[in-house]
C-alpha positions as CSV (number, residue, x, y, z in Angstrom):
1,M,25.3,-4.9,-33.6
2,I,26.6,-8.3,-33.3
3,A,27.2,-10.1,-36.6
4,G,25.7,-13.7,-36.7
5,A,23.4,-13.3,-33.6
6,D,20.8,-16.1,-34.6
7,I,18.5,-17.6,-32.0
8,K,16.7,-20.3,-33.9
9,T,13.2,-21.0,-32.3
10,P,10.9,-18.7,-30.5
11,L,11.2,-20.5,-27.0
12,V,15.1,-20.2,-27.3
13,K,14.6,-16.6,-28.1
14,K,12.5,-15.9,-25.4
15,A,14.6,-17.6,-22.7
16,G,17.5,-15.7,-24.1
17,L,15.8,-12.7,-23.2
18,T,15.1,-13.3,-19.9
19,I,18.8,-14.8,-19.0
20,L,20.1,-11.3,-20.6
21,K,17.6,-9.4,-18.2
22,T,18.7,-11.3,-15.2
23,L,22.4,-10.7,-15.8
24,A,21.9,-7.0,-16.6
25,Y,20.2,-6.6,-13.3
26,F,23.5,-8.1,-11.2
27,D,25.6,-6.5,-13.8
28,I,24.8,-3.3,-12.0
29,F,26.6,-4.7,-8.9
30,E,29.3,-6.0,-11.1
31,Y,28.4,-9.2,-10.2
32,P,29.0,-12.4,-12.6
33,L,26.4,-15.2,-12.0
34,T,26.7,-18.9,-12.1
35,E,24.2,-20.9,-14.2
36,K,22.4,-22.0,-10.8
37,E,21.9,-18.4,-9.8
38,I,20.8,-17.3,-13.1
39,K,17.9,-19.8,-13.0
40,N,17.0,-18.7,-9.5
41,F,16.8,-15.3,-10.5
42,L,15.0,-15.6,-14.1
43,P,11.8,-13.4,-14.3
44,E,9.7,-16.4,-15.7
45,R,10.2,-20.4,-15.7
46,V,12.2,-22.0,-18.5
47,E,12.8,-25.8,-19.2
48,D,16.1,-27.0,-18.7
49,S,16.8,-28.0,-22.2
50,I,15.4,-24.5,-23.5
51,F,18.0,-22.8,-21.0
52,T,20.8,-24.9,-22.0
53,D,20.2,-23.9,-25.8
54,A,19.7,-20.5,-25.2
55,I,22.8,-19.9,-23.0
56,K,24.9,-21.8,-25.2
57,Q,23.7,-19.4,-28.4
58,L,24.2,-16.3,-26.2
59,V,27.7,-17.2,-25.8
60,L,28.5,-18.4,-29.1
61,D,27.1,-15.1,-30.5
62,K,29.2,-13.4,-27.9
63,V,26.1,-11.5,-26.4
64,I,27.4,-12.9,-22.9
65,F,30.6,-14.3,-21.8
66,S,31.5,-17.5,-19.9
67,L,34.4,-17.9,-17.7
68,N,35.3,-20.6,-14.8
69,G,31.7,-21.5,-14.5
70,F,30.4,-17.6,-14.4
71,Y,28.3,-15.6,-16.8
72,A,28.6,-11.8,-17.4
73,L,27.7,-9.3,-20.1
74,D,31.4,-8.6,-20.4
75,N,34.6,-10.7,-20.7
76,S,36.2,-9.3,-17.3
77,P,38.2,-11.8,-15.4
78,L,38.9,-9.1,-12.7
79,K,35.1,-9.2,-11.8
80,I,35.1,-12.8,-11.4
81,E,38.4,-12.5,-9.0
82,R,36.4,-9.8,-7.3
83,R,33.2,-11.9,-6.6
84,L,35.6,-14.8,-5.4
85,E,37.1,-12.7,-2.9
86,G,33.9,-10.9,-1.7
87,N,32.3,-14.6,-1.2
88,M,35.4,-15.6,0.9
89,R,35.1,-12.6,3.1
90,A,31.0,-13.0,3.3
91,R,31.6,-16.7,4.5
92,K,33.8,-15.7,7.1
93,L,31.5,-12.6,8.3
94,L,28.3,-14.6,8.4
95,P,28.8,-16.3,11.6
96,T,29.6,-12.9,13.4
97,A,26.2,-11.4,11.7
98,L,24.2,-14.7,12.9
99,K,25.4,-14.0,16.5
100,I,24.7,-10.3,16.2
101,G,21.2,-11.1,14.9
102,S,20.5,-13.2,17.6
103,F,21.9,-10.7,20.0
104,L,19.6,-7.9,18.7
105,F,16.3,-10.4,18.9
106,K,17.0,-10.0,22.9
107,F,15.9,-6.3,23.0
108,P,12.4,-5.1,23.8
109,Y,9.7,-5.6,21.2
110,V,12.2,-7.1,18.5
111,R,10.3,-10.2,16.9
112,G,12.5,-11.0,14.1
113,V,15.8,-10.2,12.8
114,A,17.3,-11.0,9.0
115,I,20.6,-10.3,7.4
116,S,20.2,-8.3,4.5
117,G,22.5,-5.8,2.0
118,S,25.3,-7.6,0.1
119,L,26.1,-10.2,2.9
120,S,22.7,-11.8,2.4
121,K,23.7,-12.4,-1.4
122,N,26.8,-14.0,-0.1
123,Y,29.1,-11.0,-0.7
124,A,31.3,-8.5,1.4
125,D,33.8,-6.0,0.3
126,K,37.1,-5.2,2.3
127,K,35.0,-2.3,4.3
128,A,31.7,-4.4,4.7
129,D,28.7,-3.5,6.9
130,I,26.4,-5.8,8.3
131,D,22.9,-4.8,7.5
132,F,19.9,-6.0,9.3
133,F,16.3,-6.1,8.4
134,I,14.1,-6.0,11.8
135,I,10.5,-6.8,12.8
136,T,8.8,-5.4,15.7
137,K,5.7,-6.0,17.6
138,A,2.9,-3.6,16.3
139,N,2.9,-0.3,17.5
140,R,6.2,-0.7,19.1
141,L,8.5,-0.1,16.2
142,W,9.5,3.6,17.4
143,I,10.5,2.5,20.9
144,A,12.2,-0.7,19.7
145,R,14.4,1.2,17.2
146,T,15.3,3.9,19.6
147,I,16.6,1.5,22.2
148,L,18.4,0.0,19.6
149,H,20.1,2.9,18.1
150,L,20.9,4.0,21.7
151,F,23.0,1.1,21.9
152,K,24.4,1.5,18.4
153,K,25.9,4.5,19.9
154,I,28.1,2.6,22.1
155,T,29.4,0.7,19.5
156,F,30.8,3.7,18.1
157,L,33.2,3.9,21.0
158,V,34.7,0.1,20.1
159,G,34.7,1.0,16.3
160,R,32.0,-1.8,15.7
161,Q,29.3,0.4,14.2
162,H,29.7,-1.0,11.1
163,Y,28.4,-4.4,12.2
164,Y,25.0,-2.9,13.5
165,C,23.5,-1.4,10.6
166,M,20.0,-1.4,11.3
167,N,18.8,0.1,8.2
168,Y,14.9,-1.2,7.8
169,F,12.5,-1.4,10.4
170,I,8.9,-2.9,10.0
171,D,6.2,-4.0,12.5
172,E,3.9,-6.6,12.5
173,E,1.1,-4.7,11.2
174,A,3.3,-3.8,7.9
175,L,4.7,-6.9,6.9
176,R,3.7,-6.6,3.3
177,I,6.4,-4.6,1.6
178,P,4.3,-2.1,-0.6
179,E,6.9,-1.6,-3.4
180,K,6.8,-4.5,-6.0
181,N,9.5,-4.6,-8.5
182,I,12.9,-6.3,-9.4
183,Y,14.8,-4.6,-6.4
184,T,12.4,-5.1,-3.4
185,A,11.7,-8.9,-4.7
186,T,15.6,-9.4,-4.9
187,E,15.7,-8.3,-1.2
188,V,13.0,-10.2,-0.1
189,V,14.0,-13.7,-1.7
190,T,17.9,-13.0,-0.3
191,L,16.9,-12.2,3.0
192,L,18.6,-14.6,5.8
193,P,16.9,-15.2,8.9
194,A,18.9,-15.0,11.9
195,A,16.3,-14.7,14.7
196,G,12.5,-15.0,15.4
197,S,11.2,-17.6,13.2
198,I,7.4,-17.0,13.8
199,A,7.9,-13.5,12.5
200,M,10.0,-14.2,9.6
201,N,7.8,-16.7,8.5
202,K,4.4,-14.5,8.5
203,F,6.9,-11.9,6.5
204,F,7.9,-14.6,3.8
205,E,4.0,-15.5,3.8
206,A,3.0,-11.8,3.3
207,N,5.5,-11.4,0.5
208,E,4.5,-14.4,-1.5
209,W,4.3,-11.7,-4.3
210,S,8.1,-11.8,-5.0
211,K,7.4,-15.5,-6.5
212,E,5.5,-13.4,-9.5
213,T,9.0,-11.9,-10.0
214,F,11.2,-14.8,-9.3
215,P,8.9,-17.8,-10.2
216,A,11.6,-20.3,-9.9
217,S,13.3,-18.8,-7.0
218,V,14.5,-21.2,-4.1
219,A,15.7,-19.1,-1.1
220,D,18.2,-20.1,1.3
221,R,16.7,-21.4,4.7
222,T,19.3,-23.7,5.8
223,L,20.9,-21.5,8.4
224,K,20.2,-22.2,12.2
225,I,17.6,-19.4,13.4
226,S,17.6,-18.4,17.2
227,D,14.2,-17.8,19.2
228,K,16.1,-17.4,22.3
229,T,14.5,-14.5,24.5
230,S,16.1,-12.7,27.3
231,S,14.9,-11.3,30.9
232,L,16.1,-7.8,29.8
233,K,13.8,-8.1,26.7
234,N,10.7,-9.5,29.2
235,F,11.1,-6.9,31.8
236,G,11.4,-4.0,29.1
237,E,8.5,-5.1,27.4
238,R,6.4,-4.7,30.7
239,V,8.1,-1.3,31.9
240,I,8.0,0.2,28.6
241,N,4.7,-0.2,27.4
242,W,3.0,3.1,26.3
243,D,1.1,3.9,22.9
244,N,1.8,7.7,23.4
245,L,5.7,7.1,24.1
246,D,5.9,5.2,20.7
247,S,3.8,7.9,18.8
248,F,6.0,10.5,20.3
249,L,9.2,9.0,19.2
250,F,7.9,8.5,15.8
251,R,7.2,12.0,15.4
252,W,10.2,13.4,17.1
253,T,12.5,11.0,15.2
254,S,11.0,12.1,11.9
255,R,11.0,15.6,12.5
256,R,15.0,15.2,13.4
257,W,15.6,13.4,10.2
258,K,13.7,16.1,8.2
259,K,16.2,18.6,9.4
260,K,19.2,16.3,8.5
261,E,17.8,15.9,5.0
262,T,17.3,20.0,4.8
263,H,20.8,20.4,5.6
264,E,22.1,17.6,3.1
265,L,23.9,15.9,5.9
266,K,26.3,13.0,4.9
267,N,26.9,9.6,6.5
268,S,30.3,8.2,7.2
269,K,30.3,7.1,3.6
270,G,29.9,10.5,2.0
271,R,26.3,10.0,1.2
272,V,23.4,12.2,1.8
273,M,21.2,10.8,4.6
274,N,17.8,9.9,3.8
275,L,15.4,8.4,6.4
276,V,11.8,7.3,4.9
277,T,9.4,6.8,7.9
278,G,5.8,6.0,8.8
279,K,4.2,4.8,11.9
280,H,4.8,1.1,10.9
281,F,8.2,1.3,9.3
282,S,11.4,3.2,9.0
283,K,13.9,2.6,6.1
284,S,17.2,4.3,5.5
285,D,17.6,5.2,1.7
286,P,20.7,7.4,1.2
287,E,20.3,9.4,-2.2
288,A,17.2,7.2,-2.8
289,F,19.3,4.1,-3.7
290,Q,16.3,1.8,-4.7
291,Q,14.9,4.4,-7.6
292,K,18.8,4.9,-8.5
293,I,19.2,0.9,-9.1
294,L,15.9,0.7,-11.1
295,R,16.8,3.6,-13.3
296,L,20.1,2.0,-14.1
297,Y,18.4,-1.4,-14.7
298,E,16.0,0.1,-17.1
299,S,18.9,2.1,-18.8
300,K,20.7,-1.1,-18.9
301,V,18.0,-3.1,-20.6
302,K,17.2,-0.2,-23.1
303,R,21.0,-0.3,-24.1
304,L,20.8,-4.0,-24.6
305,A,17.4,-3.6,-26.7
306,D,19.5,-1.0,-29.0
307,Q,22.6,-3.0,-29.4
308,W,21.4,-6.5,-30.1
309,P,18.6,-7.6,-32.4
310,M,17.2,-10.4,-30.5
311,F,15.5,-8.1,-27.8
312,P,11.9,-7.1,-29.1
């Protein structure tokens, strides 16, 4: 227990708890936050004056640590150095990601493309992938996904497969993300649209629930988004336009992935492959990553509750 911890007013105490919970989530990824970022991901609104008092008290009591404008649960300069290097790599990689997103939008039945994963949070490690979230026309997801993944096989020949990680597909029938938790809300509000403004705007409207998790969040919508289509896209949609084909590809892909899971096949990073599928969605979830993060978050919050008396 930290000696001398004393939050003076109920409002400051409550604000301190929300700050700790925010830092706890990002600490899972060893990612210190700036004051602005903490405010953006608070689970409830906090007045600026109360926030200032609370964060000063937390630092004073050595519950959290402040270094070079960043806040974290431990006093680790290496984490800050790691973050700054990752931010720099992300800034260099982002223009490439936007170009690829614009390119993927030109494939048949693709209606929206967004950058997801760590790059959408302005971070890239030395062997960074570029992750994409893709919206397709209703009832054409499996045609679009199959075409895109056939193209991805070509990228293996030139060693660029890690630039085309299309991990999450939904179609226009399933714009609302069904799981509502801190993990999915974080992913929604940090998505960086790259192409298909109409579909992306509809997606964000359908997922306004994320504001319940982060009521003060201000998403980055400053990037230039492409709406340029292609003759290949238009031709492909006229020629490959069969409901039965989409249903067949859904069933075929699902069976194929079930076999991979049964044999516990691993991807290039050594993780057991797992694909969660439905008629209107497809998402990669190696080793049930979302549930793993949520369990770590709950465990970390519980440890904070046991360690510091200011937690209820």
